[in-house]
C-alpha positions in Angstrom: 45.6 130.7 -49.3 44.4 129.7 -52.8 44.6 132.0 -55.7 42.4 131.4 -58.7 42.9 133.1 -62.0 41.4 133.1 -65.5 42.3 134.4 -69.0 45.3 132.2 -69.5 46.6 132.7 -66.0 47.8 129.7 -64.0 45.8 128.8 -60.8 48.2 128.5 -57.9 48.2 128.0 -54.2 50.6 130.4 -52.4 51.9 129.1 -49.1 54.9 129.2 -46.8 58.0 127.5 -48.2 59.0 124.2 -46.5 62.2 122.2 -46.5 60.7 119.7 -49.0 60.4 122.6 -51.5 64.1 123.4 -51.4 65.1 121.2 -54.4 62.5 122.9 -56.6 63.4 126.4 -55.3 67.0 125.7 -56.2 66.0 124.5 -59.7 64.0 127.7 -60.3 66.9 129.7 -58.8 69.3 128.2 -61.3 66.9 128.8 -64.2 66.6 132.5 -63.1 70.3 133.2 -63.1 71.9 135.7 -63.6 68.8 137.8 -62.6 68.8 136.4 -59.1 71.8 135.5 -56.9 72.6 131.8 -57.3 72.0 129.8 -54.2 73.3 126.4 -53.1 71.7 124.2 -50.4 73.6 126.0 -47.6 72.8 129.5 -48.9 69.1 128.7 -49.3 68.8 127.2 -45.8 70.5 130.4 -44.4 68.4 132.8 -46.3 65.1 131.1 -45.6 66.0 131.0 -41.9 66.5 134.7 -41.9 63.6 135.5 -44.2 60.6 137.2 -42.6 58.5 135.8 -45.5 59.3 132.8 -47.6 56.6 131.8 -50.0 56.1 129.3 -52.8 53.4 129.2 -55.5 52.4 125.7 -56.4 50.1 124.0 -58.9 48.8 120.5 -58.1 52.1 118.9 -59.0 55.1 121.2 -58.2 56.6 124.5 -57.0 56.3 127.1 -59.8 57.8 130.1 -58.1 59.3 131.3 -54.8 59.7 134.7 -53.0 62.0 135.5 -50.1 61.7 138.8 -48.2 63.4 140.3 -45.2 62.0 142.7 -42.6 64.1 145.7 -41.8 64.3 144.3 -38.3 66.3 141.3 -39.5 70.1 141.2 -39.2 71.0 140.5 -42.8 74.3 141.4 -44.6 73.0 141.6 -48.2 74.3 144.7 -49.9 71.0 145.9 -51.3 69.2 145.3 -48.0 71.9 147.3 -46.2 71.4 150.1 -48.7 67.7 150.2 -47.8 68.6 150.2 -44.1 70.8 153.3 -44.6 68.0 155.1 -46.5 64.9 154.5 -44.4 64.0 155.0 -40.8 60.6 153.4 -41.1 60.0 149.7 -41.2 60.2 148.1 -44.6 60.1 144.7 -46.2 62.9 143.9 -48.7 62.2 141.4 -51.4 65.5 139.6 -51.7 64.6 137.0 -54.4 61.7 136.1 -56.6 62.0 133.3 -59.1 59.4 131.9 -61.5 60.1 128.6 -63.4 60.8 129.2 -67.1 57.6 127.3 -68.2 55.3 129.6 -66.1 56.8 133.0 -66.7 54.3 135.6 -67.9 51.4 133.7 -66.4 50.6 136.1 -63.6 52.2 134.1 -60.8 54.6 136.9 -59.7 51.6 139.3 -59.6 49.7 136.9 -57.4 52.7 136.4 -55.1 53.3 140.2 -54.8 49.6 140.7 -53.9 49.9 138.0 -51.2 53.1 139.8 -50.0 51.3 143.2 -49.8 48.4 141.6 -47.8 51.0 140.2 -45.4 52.6 143.7 -45.1 49.3 145.2 -44.0 49.0 142.5 -41.3 52.6 143.4 -40.1 52.0 147.1 -40.3 54.7 147.6 -42.9 53.9 150.1 -45.7 57.2 150.2 -47.6 58.4 147.5 -50.0 61.9 147.5 -51.4 63.8 145.4 -54.0 66.7 145.5 -56.4 66.5 144.8 -60.1 69.7 144.2 -62.2 70.7 146.9 -64.6 74.0 145.1 -65.3 73.3 142.4 -66.4 70.0 144.0 -67.5 66.7 142.5 -66.5 64.1 144.6 -68.5 61.3 142.1 -67.9 61.6 142.5 -64.1 62.0 146.2 -64.4 58.8 146.5 -66.5 56.9 144.2 -64.1 57.9 146.3 -61.0 57.0 149.6 -62.7 53.7 148.1 -63.8 52.8 147.2 -60.2 53.8 150.6 -58.7 57.5 150.4 -57.8 59.6 153.5 -58.4 63.4 153.8 -58.8 65.0 155.5 -55.8 68.7 154.9 -56.5 71.4 152.6 -57.8 74.0 150.4 -56.3 77.2 148.8 -57.7 77.7 145.6 -55.8 81.0 144.0 -54.8 80.5 141.3 -57.3 80.3 143.8 -60.2 76.5 144.0 -60.7 74.8 147.3 -61.1 71.3 147.3 -59.5 68.4 149.7 -59.5 66.9 150.1 -56.1 63.1 150.2 -56.2 60.5 151.2 -53.6 56.8 150.9 -53.4 54.7 152.6 -50.7 51.7 150.7 -49.8 48.8 152.1 -47.9 46.9 150.6 -45.0 43.6 148.9 -46.0 40.5 151.1 -45.4 38.4 149.8 -42.5 
């Protein structure tokens, strides 16, 4: 699926993540710390294997961003994911990680990836998206982004590793016929 943009936005192709993307995903993950959980090779392989949706955004030369999301039907031990499981009876898609390389931040790539994710949700018949955004250490850019695209804060969670996270939810609607 190709996504084209204008007005200073980067033109990217969004596709499924592949094993040959892992080095670049790990590079972006390291650049995005502490706002996403740091991954090593083994962690990334495990999370991608569990992920219901694993996407990358690429330009003609390299991976610029990645997104990993879990369906509520997946067996996943992540604390934030488990918090959503305890709160909702309906199916949901939990966005576990999103990372955009430092050079491409603010270029609209995350918006494009989330739009792709929402289209996939419609196809799966899932109309609730969830994610966590760090409050400690604070991630105001991510919080502002999620609010702008319609996420609302539904709670907070203090994780075992000492982070304080806002739990966010977005209800999506089925596409009209």
